[in-house]
C-alpha positions as CSV (number, residue, x, y, z in Angstrom):
1,M,-4.6,-91.6,60.7
2,L,-3.0,-88.4,59.4
3,G,0.7,-88.8,58.4
4,P,3.5,-87.0,60.1
5,L,3.7,-84.2,57.5
6,L,-0.1,-83.7,57.4
7,A,0.0,-83.5,61.3
8,G,2.9,-81.1,61.0
9,I,1.1,-78.7,58.7
10,L,-1.8,-78.8,60.9
11,A,0.1,-78.0,64.0
12,A,2.1,-75.2,62.1
13,S,-1.1,-73.4,60.8
14,S,-3.0,-70.6,62.3
15,P,-4.9,-70.7,65.2
16,Q,-8.2,-72.0,63.7
17,Q,-6.8,-75.0,62.2
18,Q,-8.3,-77.0,64.7
19,P,-11.7,-77.5,63.9
20,T,-9.5,-73.1,62.3
21,A,-33.6,-71.6,29.1
22,S,-34.2,-73.4,26.2
23,D,-30.7,-72.8,24.9
24,P,-28.9,-76.2,25.6
25,E,-25.7,-74.0,26.4
26,T,-27.7,-72.3,29.2
27,P,-27.0,-73.8,32.9
28,T,-29.8,-76.0,34.3
29,R,-31.5,-74.6,37.5
30,L,-33.7,-76.6,39.6
31,E,-36.6,-73.9,39.7
32,D,-37.6,-75.4,36.0
33,I,-39.6,-78.5,36.0
34,E,-38.8,-79.1,32.6
35,V,-35.3,-78.1,31.3
36,T,-34.1,-78.1,27.6
37,G,-37.0,-80.6,26.8
38,R,-36.0,-83.2,29.5
39,R,-37.7,-84.2,32.6
40,L,-36.3,-82.7,35.6
41,E,-35.4,-86.1,37.2
42,T,-33.7,-87.0,33.9
43,V,-31.3,-84.0,34.5
44,I,-30.9,-84.7,38.1
45,R,-29.7,-88.4,37.1
46,D,-27.6,-86.9,34.4
47,F,-25.9,-84.6,37.1
48,V,-25.2,-87.8,39.4
49,N,-23.9,-89.6,36.6
50,D,-21.5,-87.0,35.2
51,V,-20.5,-85.4,38.7
52,A,-20.6,-88.1,41.2
53,A,-17.4,-89.9,41.5
54,P,-17.5,-93.2,43.9
55,N,-14.5,-95.4,44.4
56,P,-14.1,-98.1,41.7
57,G,-16.7,-101.0,42.5
58,R,-18.3,-99.1,45.4
59,N,-21.5,-96.9,46.1
60,L,-21.7,-93.2,46.7
61,A,-19.9,-92.5,50.2
62,R,-20.7,-89.9,52.4
63,W,-19.8,-88.7,56.1
64,D,-21.8,-90.6,58.8
65,R,-22.0,-89.0,62.1
66,G,-19.4,-86.2,62.2
67,V,-16.8,-84.2,60.5
68,C,-13.9,-82.0,61.8
69,I,-12.6,-79.5,59.6
70,G,-9.2,-78.1,59.6
71,A,-7.5,-75.4,57.7
72,A,-3.6,-74.9,57.1
73,N,-1.5,-72.2,55.8
74,F,-4.3,-69.6,55.6
75,Q,-4.1,-66.2,57.5
76,A,-5.8,-66.9,60.8
77,E,-9.0,-65.0,59.6
78,T,-9.5,-66.6,56.5
79,A,-9.0,-70.0,58.0
80,Q,-11.2,-69.5,60.9
81,Y,-13.9,-68.4,57.9
82,L,-13.4,-71.5,55.9
83,V,-13.8,-73.8,58.9
84,D,-17.0,-72.2,60.1
85,R,-18.6,-72.0,56.7
86,I,-17.8,-75.5,55.9
87,S,-19.0,-76.7,59.3
88,T,-22.3,-74.7,59.0
89,V,-22.8,-76.5,55.7
90,A,-22.1,-79.9,57.5
91,D,-24.4,-79.0,60.3
92,D,-27.3,-78.2,57.9
93,L,-26.9,-81.8,56.4
94,G,-27.4,-83.3,60.0
95,L,-23.9,-83.9,60.7
96,R,-21.9,-83.0,64.1
97,S,-19.2,-80.5,63.2
98,G,-16.0,-81.1,65.6
99,A,-15.4,-78.5,68.4
100,P,-12.0,-76.6,68.7
101,G,-9.3,-79.0,69.4
102,C,-10.9,-81.9,67.2
103,K,-8.7,-84.1,64.9
104,P,-9.4,-83.0,61.4
105,N,-10.6,-85.5,58.9
106,V,-11.0,-82.7,56.1
107,L,-8.0,-80.7,55.9
108,V,-7.8,-77.6,53.7
109,I,-4.3,-76.5,52.8
110,A,-3.2,-73.4,51.1
111,S,-0.1,-73.5,48.9
112,S,1.7,-71.2,46.3
113,D,3.3,-74.4,45.1
114,P,0.5,-77.0,45.2
115,N,2.3,-79.6,43.2
116,V,5.5,-79.6,45.2
117,L,3.2,-80.1,48.2
118,A,0.9,-82.8,47.0
119,S,4.3,-84.6,46.1
120,D,5.7,-84.0,49.2
121,L,2.6,-85.1,51.2
122,I,2.2,-88.5,49.0
123,E,5.9,-89.4,49.5
124,R,5.9,-88.7,53.0
125,S,2.6,-90.2,53.9
126,P,1.4,-92.6,51.4
127,L,-1.0,-94.4,53.4
128,S,-3.1,-91.2,54.1
129,F,-3.7,-91.1,50.4
130,R,-3.9,-95.1,49.7
131,P,-4.7,-97.0,52.9
132,G,-4.4,-100.4,51.1
133,G,-8.2,-101.5,51.7
134,S,-10.2,-102.6,48.9
135,G,-12.6,-99.8,47.8
136,M,-11.1,-97.2,49.9
137,D,-9.5,-94.9,47.2
138,R,-9.9,-94.1,43.4
139,G,-6.3,-95.8,42.5
140,G,-3.2,-94.9,41.5
141,S,-3.4,-93.0,38.2
142,Q,-6.2,-90.6,40.0
143,L,-3.7,-90.0,42.6
144,R,-1.3,-89.3,40.2
145,A,-3.7,-86.8,38.5
146,F,-4.1,-85.3,42.0
147,R,-0.5,-84.8,42.2
148,D,0.2,-82.9,38.7
149,S,-3.4,-81.0,38.7
150,D,-3.4,-77.5,37.7
151,R,-6.8,-76.8,39.1
152,P,-7.1,-73.8,41.6
153,V,-8.6,-76.6,44.3
154,R,-7.7,-80.3,43.9
155,W,-9.1,-82.9,46.6
156,W,-8.5,-86.6,47.4
157,A,-10.8,-88.6,49.3
158,V,-10.5,-91.7,51.3
159,S,-13.9,-93.6,51.9
160,V,-14.3,-97.0,53.9
161,P,-16.8,-99.7,53.4
162,T,-18.6,-99.9,56.7
163,D,-21.0,-102.4,58.6
164,S,-23.7,-99.9,59.1
165,H,-25.0,-101.8,62.1
166,T,-21.7,-101.7,64.2
167,G,-19.8,-99.0,62.6
168,Q,-16.7,-101.4,62.0
169,R,-14.6,-101.1,59.0
170,A,-15.6,-104.1,56.5
171,V,-12.3,-104.5,54.6
172,R,-9.1,-105.6,55.7
173,L,-5.8,-103.1,55.3
174,R,-2.8,-104.2,53.7
175,G,-0.8,-106.7,56.0
176,E,-3.5,-106.7,58.9
177,C,-4.6,-109.8,60.5
178,A,-5.8,-110.8,63.9
179,D,-3.7,-113.1,66.0
180,P,-2.7,-115.6,66.0
181,C,-3.1,-115.3,61.9
182,S,-3.2,-119.0,61.5
183,K,-6.8,-119.2,59.6
184,V,-8.1,-117.4,56.6
185,E,-10.8,-115.8,58.8
186,H,-8.0,-114.1,60.8
187,Y,-7.2,-112.0,57.8
188,A,-10.6,-110.3,57.0
189,P,-13.0,-108.5,59.4
190,Q,-15.8,-110.5,61.0
191,I,-19.4,-109.3,59.9
192,E,-22.6,-110.6,61.7
193,V,-25.4,-110.4,58.9
194,F,-28.8,-109.3,60.6
195,A,-30.9,-109.7,57.7
196,A,-29.8,-111.8,54.7
197,S,-31.2,-110.3,51.2
198,R,-30.4,-109.9,47.7
199,L,-32.0,-106.7,47.5
200,S,-30.5,-104.8,50.4
201,T,-27.0,-104.6,52.3
202,Q,-25.9,-103.5,55.6
203,I,-22.5,-102.4,54.1
204,V,-22.3,-98.8,53.2
205,D,-19.5,-96.6,52.2
206,D,-18.3,-93.7,54.7
207,L,-16.1,-91.0,54.0
208,N,-12.9,-91.3,56.3
209,R,-10.4,-88.5,55.0
210,V,-10.6,-85.8,52.6
211,I,-7.5,-83.6,51.8
212,V,-7.8,-80.3,50.0
213,I,-5.4,-78.2,48.3
214,V,-5.8,-74.7,47.3
215,D,-3.5,-72.8,45.0
216,V,-3.4,-69.6,46.2
217,N,-2.5,-68.2,42.9
218,K,-5.6,-69.1,41.3
219,I,-8.0,-67.8,43.8
220,D,-8.1,-63.9,43.5
221,N,-11.2,-63.9,41.5
222,V,-13.6,-65.7,44.3
223,S,-14.8,-64.4,47.4
224,A,-14.1,-66.3,50.8
225,Q,-17.5,-67.5,50.8
226,Q,-17.5,-68.8,47.2
227,L,-14.3,-70.7,48.1
228,A,-15.6,-72.0,51.3
229,D,-18.7,-73.3,49.5
230,Y,-16.8,-74.9,46.7
231,V,-14.6,-76.7,49.2
232,A,-17.7,-77.8,51.1
233,M,-19.3,-79.5,48.0
234,V,-16.1,-81.4,47.1
235,S,-15.1,-82.5,50.7
236,L,-18.9,-83.4,51.8
237,S,-19.2,-85.4,48.7
238,Q,-17.3,-87.5,46.2
239,I,-17.0,-85.2,43.2
240,N,-15.3,-86.1,39.8
241,P,-12.7,-83.2,39.4
242,T,-12.7,-83.5,35.6
243,A,-16.7,-83.4,35.2
244,D,-18.2,-80.9,33.0
245,T,-20.7,-79.0,35.1
246,S,-21.3,-75.8,32.7
247,A,-24.7,-77.1,32.1
248,Y,-25.7,-77.1,35.5
249,A,-26.3,-74.3,38.2
250,S,-23.5,-75.1,40.6
251,I,-20.8,-73.6,42.5
252,L,-18.5,-76.0,40.8
253,N,-18.5,-73.6,38.0
254,V,-17.2,-70.5,40.2
255,F,-13.5,-70.7,38.9
256,D,-14.9,-70.3,35.3
257,E,-17.2,-67.9,36.1
258,P,-16.6,-66.0,39.5
259,D,-19.9,-63.8,39.0
260,Y,-22.3,-66.8,38.2
261,A,-22.9,-67.9,42.0
262,S,-22.0,-66.3,45.3
263,S,-22.7,-69.5,47.6
264,L,-24.0,-72.9,47.3
265,T,-26.8,-73.0,44.6
266,E,-30.4,-74.7,45.2
267,W,-28.8,-77.5,42.8
268,D,-25.8,-77.7,45.0
269,Q,-28.1,-77.9,48.3
270,A,-30.5,-80.4,46.7
271,Y,-27.7,-82.8,45.6
272,L,-26.2,-82.6,49.1
273,R,-29.3,-83.1,50.9
274,G,-30.4,-85.9,48.6
275,L,-27.1,-87.6,49.2
276,Y,-27.2,-87.3,53.1
277,G,-31.1,-88.2,53.0
278,S,-30.7,-91.5,51.3
279,Q,-30.6,-94.9,52.9
280,R,-28.0,-96.2,51.0
281,T,-28.8,-100.1,51.6
282,Q,-29.9,-101.1,48.1
283,Q,-27.8,-104.0,47.0
284,L,-28.4,-104.0,43.2
285,A,-25.7,-102.0,41.0
286,G,-26.9,-98.8,40.4
287,A,-29.6,-98.8,43.0
288,N,-27.6,-96.6,45.1
289,R,-27.5,-93.6,42.5
290,S,-31.0,-94.1,41.9
291,E,-32.0,-93.7,45.4
292,V,-30.0,-90.6,45.7
293,V,-31.6,-89.2,42.5
294,A,-35.0,-89.8,44.0
295,T,-33.9,-88.1,47.2
296,I,-32.5,-85.1,45.3
297,R,-35.9,-84.7,43.6
298,R,-37.8,-84.6,47.1
299,A,-35.2,-82.3,48.4
300,H,-35.7,-79.8,45.4
301,S,-39.5,-80.0,45.8
302,D,-38.9,-79.0,49.4
303,L,-36.5,-76.2,48.6
304,R,-38.9,-74.6,46.0
305,R,-41.6,-75.0,48.6
306,Q,-39.7,-73.1,51.1
307,A,-38.7,-70.5,48.7
308,D,-42.4,-70.0,47.8
309,Q,-43.2,-69.5,51.2
310,T,-40.6,-66.9,51.7
311,E,-41.8,-64.9,48.4
312,N,-45.2,-65.0,49.7
């Protein structure tokens, strides 16, 4: 649930805000089958390992069925564009984007003093950032890094371990219990296991809430589409804000090289398609990332095939 301050920001914002080459220094492009002497699959695996930032002890999370985008403190036209563009990216991944009036679970807030805003949001609505359930956020030290960041765009994601069969939350929140709270089982969700296995699991990680703060003093050199696609990348997947992405052809480099990419690159699209095309049911440690890597590889092949057909 959004805290009162976040809800207030949303209510006060503009009308949309409802869902308103061989050189190792050269960035890697997915068009290459072999890059800097490494197999493409190895480069993809390196990207996933470098950039993906699941919560401690958990697998990669993504949105499950739908997402509702809100934008606050932007001019109305900019807010509408951001919401529409991010929603389009979500639609392309098979998600349902929220209709006008939906309750945002991705909230993009503009600020000229983002550190003060972040501090106020955390102080007034701490449960929006750290709900208290195991594996739902990246921890206190990372929240402080979010609060004190000097990046043009900062983000904080909350995810939820979820029973993929029922859609119910699979972890207990702090202080939660079912009446009469007299037995151990009253203090944890009850999960019916449909097919016990050491190789697969029915518990998956779903994104639940993403808060993005944009420093308006640091975005003059990027276009609205570049900003929207950057925010789409960090709000539809779990991205490490400190990752060095300079070796990859990604929109994530846009604030360092504004002329490099005008929108999501093939690399970015393949990553998102790989994340949303994976089954996420493997139990073994690291298996989730391996599955995403394999799905990204297939997504890359599909993108290359589509590009070839367009050129011909």
